[in-house]
C-alpha positions as CSV (number, residue, x, y, z in Angstrom):
1,M,5.0,11.0,31.9
2,Q,4.6,9.9,28.8
3,Q,7.0,10.9,26.1
4,F,4.7,10.6,23.0
5,P,1.0,10.5,22.1
6,A,0.0,7.0,23.5
7,S,-3.2,7.5,21.5
8,L,-1.8,7.2,17.7
9,F,-1.4,3.6,18.4
10,S,-4.4,2.7,20.3
11,D,-6.5,3.5,17.0
12,G,-6.3,4.8,13.5
13,P,-4.1,4.0,10.6
14,V,-1.2,1.7,12.6
15,P,-3.6,-0.7,14.7
16,K,-5.4,-1.2,11.4
17,L,-2.1,-1.9,9.3
18,L,-1.1,-4.4,11.9
19,D,-4.3,-6.0,11.9
20,I,-4.0,-6.8,7.9
21,A,-0.5,-8.1,8.0
22,I,-1.6,-10.3,10.7
23,A,-4.6,-11.6,8.9
24,V,-2.2,-11.9,5.7
25,Q,0.2,-14.1,7.9
26,E,-3.1,-16.2,9.4
27,S,-4.5,-16.8,6.0
28,D,-2.6,-19.6,4.9
29,G,-1.4,-18.1,1.9
30,K,-4.8,-17.1,0.6
31,L,-3.9,-13.3,1.0
32,S,-0.9,-10.9,-0.1
33,L,0.3,-8.7,1.8
34,D,1.1,-6.2,-1.4
35,E,-2.7,-6.5,-2.7
36,E,-4.3,-5.8,1.0
37,I,-2.1,-2.8,1.6
38,Q,-3.1,-1.8,-2.3
39,R,-6.7,-2.1,-1.1
40,Y,-6.4,-0.3,1.8
41,I,-4.6,2.6,0.1
42,R,-7.7,2.7,-2.6
43,L,-9.9,3.0,-0.1
44,I,-8.0,5.9,1.8
45,H,-7.5,7.7,-1.4
46,R,-11.0,7.3,-2.5
47,D,-12.4,8.8,0.8
48,G,-11.9,12.2,0.9
49,V,-12.4,12.8,4.6
50,A,-10.5,9.7,5.1
51,D,-7.4,11.3,2.7
52,W,-7.6,14.6,4.7
53,N,-7.8,13.4,8.3
54,C,-5.2,10.9,8.0
55,S,-3.1,10.1,4.1
56,V,-1.7,7.0,3.8
57,Y,1.8,9.1,4.1
58,A,1.0,10.0,7.5
59,S,0.2,6.4,8.1
60,S,3.7,4.9,6.9
61,G,4.9,8.1,9.2
62,V,3.4,7.0,12.5
63,L,4.5,3.3,11.6
64,D,8.6,5.3,11.6
65,V,7.8,6.7,14.8
66,A,6.8,3.5,16.4
67,A,9.8,1.8,15.0
68,D,11.7,4.3,16.5
69,I,10.5,4.4,19.6
70,V,10.6,0.9,20.1
71,A,14.6,1.0,19.1
72,R,15.2,3.5,21.1
73,S,13.4,1.7,24.4
74,G,14.0,-1.3,23.6
75,N,10.7,-2.9,24.9
76,L,6.9,-2.0,24.5
77,E,6.3,-1.0,28.0
78,A,5.4,2.4,26.9
79,F,2.7,1.5,24.5
80,P,-0.9,0.7,25.0
81,S,-1.6,-3.0,25.7
82,E,-3.5,-3.8,22.2
83,F,-0.5,-2.2,20.0
84,R,2.2,-4.7,22.1
85,K,0.0,-7.7,21.3
86,K,-0.9,-6.8,17.9
87,S,2.8,-5.2,17.2
88,T,4.0,-8.6,18.6
89,R,2.1,-10.9,17.0
90,A,2.8,-9.3,13.7
91,A,6.6,-9.1,13.9
92,G,6.8,-12.6,15.0
93,D,10.4,-13.6,15.0
94,V,11.7,-10.3,13.4
95,D,13.0,-7.3,15.3
96,L,10.1,-5.3,16.0
97,A,11.7,-1.9,14.9
98,E,13.2,-3.5,11.7
99,Y,9.7,-5.1,11.1
100,L,7.9,-1.8,11.5
101,R,10.1,0.3,9.7
102,T,9.8,-2.4,6.8
103,L,6.0,-2.4,6.8
104,A,6.4,1.5,6.8
105,E,8.3,1.7,3.8
106,L,6.1,-1.3,2.0
107,V,3.2,1.4,2.4
108,R,5.3,4.2,1.3
109,I,6.2,1.9,-1.9
110,L,3.0,0.9,-3.1
111,D,1.4,4.5,-2.6
112,R,3.7,5.8,-4.9
113,Q,2.9,3.0,-7.7
114,G,-1.1,4.9,-7.9
115,V,-4.1,3.9,-6.9
116,V,-4.9,0.3,-8.5
117,E,-8.5,-0.2,-10.1
118,Y,-11.0,-2.3,-9.6
119,S,-10.0,-4.3,-12.8
120,E,-7.1,-4.9,-11.6
121,L,-7.5,-6.0,-8.1
122,S,-10.9,-6.7,-6.8
123,M,-12.4,-4.9,-3.9
124,G,-11.9,-6.7,-0.8
125,A,-14.4,-7.4,2.0
126,G,-13.3,-4.9,4.1
127,E,-12.6,-2.7,1.5
128,F,-16.7,-3.2,0.6
129,L,-18.0,-2.8,3.8
130,Q,-16.2,0.5,4.3
131,T,-17.7,1.7,0.7
132,F,-21.2,0.3,1.4
133,P,-21.8,0.8,5.2
134,H,-25.4,1.8,4.8
135,L,-26.2,-0.8,2.3
136,F,-24.7,-3.3,4.3
137,G,-26.7,-1.8,7.3
138,F,-30.2,-1.9,5.3
139,E,-30.1,-5.7,5.2
140,I,-31.8,-5.2,9.3
141,I,-35.0,-3.2,8.0
142,L,-35.4,-5.7,4.8
143,V,-35.5,-8.5,7.8
144,D,-38.6,-6.4,9.8
145,E,-40.2,-5.6,6.6
146,A,-40.0,-8.9,4.4
147,D,-43.3,-9.0,3.3
148,H,-44.1,-5.7,1.6
149,P,-42.6,-4.5,-1.9
150,F,-39.1,-3.2,-1.8
151,A,-39.5,0.2,-2.8
152,D,-42.5,0.3,-0.5
153,I,-39.9,-0.5,2.2
154,V,-37.5,1.9,0.7
155,R,-40.4,4.8,0.9
156,S,-41.2,3.6,4.6
157,F,-38.0,4.2,5.4
158,L,-37.8,7.6,4.2
159,T,-41.0,8.6,5.8
160,S,-40.2,7.3,9.5
161,E,-36.8,9.4,9.3
162,H,-38.4,12.5,7.3
163,P,-38.2,15.7,7.5
164,Y,-34.6,15.1,9.3
165,C,-33.5,12.2,5.9
166,H,-31.6,14.6,4.1
167,E,-28.4,13.0,5.2
168,R,-29.3,9.4,5.3
169,A,-31.4,9.7,2.4
170,A,-28.2,11.2,0.5
171,A,-25.7,8.7,1.7
172,Y,-28.2,5.5,0.6
173,S,-28.8,7.0,-2.7
174,T,-25.0,7.9,-3.1
175,E,-23.8,4.4,-1.8
176,A,-26.7,2.9,-4.6
177,Q,-25.5,4.7,-7.6
178,R,-21.7,4.0,-6.8
179,A,-22.8,0.3,-7.2
180,L,-24.5,1.0,-10.7
181,V,-21.2,2.1,-11.5
182,L,-18.7,-0.3,-10.4
183,F,-21.0,-3.5,-10.5
184,P,-23.1,-2.7,-13.8
185,G,-24.2,-6.5,-14.5
186,A,-28.0,-7.7,-13.5
187,D,-26.6,-9.1,-10.1
188,G,-25.5,-5.6,-9.2
189,L,-23.9,-6.3,-5.5
190,K,-25.8,-9.4,-5.1
191,E,-22.3,-11.4,-4.6
192,H,-21.6,-9.2,-1.6
193,I,-25.5,-8.5,-0.4
194,S,-27.7,-11.2,-0.7
195,W,-30.8,-8.3,-1.9
196,A,-29.2,-5.7,-3.6
197,T,-29.6,-6.9,-7.6
198,R,-29.1,-3.6,-10.1
199,D,-33.2,-3.3,-10.0
200,R,-33.2,-3.0,-6.5
201,L,-30.4,-0.7,-6.4
202,H,-32.2,1.7,-9.4
203,E,-35.5,1.3,-7.1
204,I,-33.2,2.6,-4.3
205,V,-32.1,5.9,-6.0
206,D,-35.3,6.4,-8.1
207,T,-37.3,6.3,-4.7
208,I,-35.1,8.5,-2.8
209,N,-35.4,11.1,-5.8
210,D,-38.9,10.8,-5.9
211,H,-39.1,11.3,-2.0
212,M,-36.7,14.7,-2.6
213,Q,-38.4,16.3,-5.3
214,R,-42.3,15.8,-3.5
215,E,-41.2,16.6,0.1
216,H,-38.2,18.8,0.0
217,S,-38.3,20.6,-3.8
């Protein structure tokens, strides 16, 4: 019989934090563990749903639970296989329980320091993908409609979703508006998404607003 909820270690914050630790270790010094965890903290705190469902403080607590279980049992047999692989890889030669407790404490320390602004720490690739998932996905639509004017492509997309377009339209408009605020230069998101210049982000917002006014007001 399972002595703890194994699903906590199959998905959720612990595997993700271990992924961060592994990526840093295997980056040959290109990534900083403190900075990558600060990006994780910023991503969680700036997403109300994520913060409500599993706060950063709760994430560190689950790491502590994992450390306690490992310390008591002396092995990883009770854990899901993916957790066993990731935790062993992340800890390396360090005692696993000690490593997990240290990682948990680092998360708490950085969380207490508050959310780091983008001007202090740039948005990382993984954080970027989580912040603008719909704009990333729009690339597929552009490939199929490459010969048409951009505003027409947005309009066609809305038409194909109509009249059940509210949620997706709101998501695209929100991400585009957020990008305009966070990346105010003429290139917009172009560094990360080749087509997403400031002008095109404006076209998304304007075309969606026009559609909602004409079709849903």
